N, C-alpha and C positions, 0 to 999 in steps of 0.2 A: 618421548612420544609412545603412545601405546600401539600394540598390534592391531590386525583387522578385527572388527567386531562381528561376530556371527549372529544372525537374527533367524529365527524360525517362527512361523506363524501359519495359521489355517484359516482359509477364507471359503465361505460358503456362498455360491451364486446359483441363480436359477437357470434353466435350460437356455433360455433366450440370450442371457449375457454370456453363456459358454460359447454359443455361436459368434457373438460378436467378438469375444476375445480371441477365437480362433482366427477369424477374418483379420483382425488387427495383427496378430503375430505372423500370419502367412504373409500379409502384404509387407510387413517389415523385412522378412528373410527372403522374398523373392526379388526378381530383377525389377529395376525401375521401368516405368511405363515405356519410355522411349527404347529401352533395350528389347523389351518384349514385342514392340511394334516392328522394330528393325528385323528381329529374328523371325517373326511372322511373315514379313515381307520376303525375306531371303527363302524362307521355305515355300512360300507361294510361287516365287519365280522358278524354283527348282522342283515344282510338282510335288511338294511335300517332302522331298528329300533334302537332308542337310547339305549345302554346298560345300566343296572343299575349301578349307580355311585359306590356303595359299593360292587359291585359283581366283582370277579376276576376269571379267568378261571383255575388258579393253586392255590393250598393251601400248606402251609408247615405244618410240624408235629404238631405245636401247634395248628393251625387252624383245621387240621384234627382231633385231639384229642378233641377239642371242639365239632365239628360236630358230632362225634361219642360217645361223653360222655365217653372217656377213657383217660388214662394218655399218655403222650408222650412216656413214657418208654414202655407201652404196645403197642403202634403203632410200635416203633422200633423193638420190639420183634416179633410181628406178621409179620412185613416185612421181617426180617431176616429168619424166620421159613417158609416164603413163604406162609403164611395163608392169605395173602391179595395181591392185585395188587402191582406191583413194581412201585415205583415212576420214574420220569424222573429227569435227571441232567441238570442243566443249569450252566455250570462252576462247581463251588463248591457246588451251591445251590441244595437242594433236594426238589422236589416238586411233588404233586399228582394232577392229572387231576381231577378237582372238579366234573364234570359231571360224569366221570367214577366211582368215589367213591360213588356217589348218586346211580347210576345204580347198582354197586356192592351190596350195602345195600338192595336195592329193590329186588335183586335176591337172598336174604338171606345168603349173605357173603360167597359164596363158596371159597375153597382154590384156590390160584393162578393157580395151575396146571389145574383146571377145568374152570377157568375164561378165557373168549375170548372177549375182548373188541375191538371194538364196535359191533361185530357181535352176542353177546349173547342175547338172547330174553327170 
């Protein structure tokens, strides 16, 4: 079997085709459409700033328990007794808004009946 074959040739194209070739090459090397749209959405949500990669807007009970240094069982107990803000449901998933929970802690963890997010100051 022979080694690689090297080819060298010269092509002359007009200005219009140069632009077409550039656009084809740029589109091949750039991110796919869905990735660009997702990135633009994330930037829009964070007012043009790139969001931290490891940050999420919502946390599950395990993550919340870690944040508050409590057990998941305590989190569920506090939620059922209305001692903390209620989570939101997305399908069957139960999640808390991370920013709300941070604000709740900063306001000394009032009972859910006294907590009014986001207007509590």
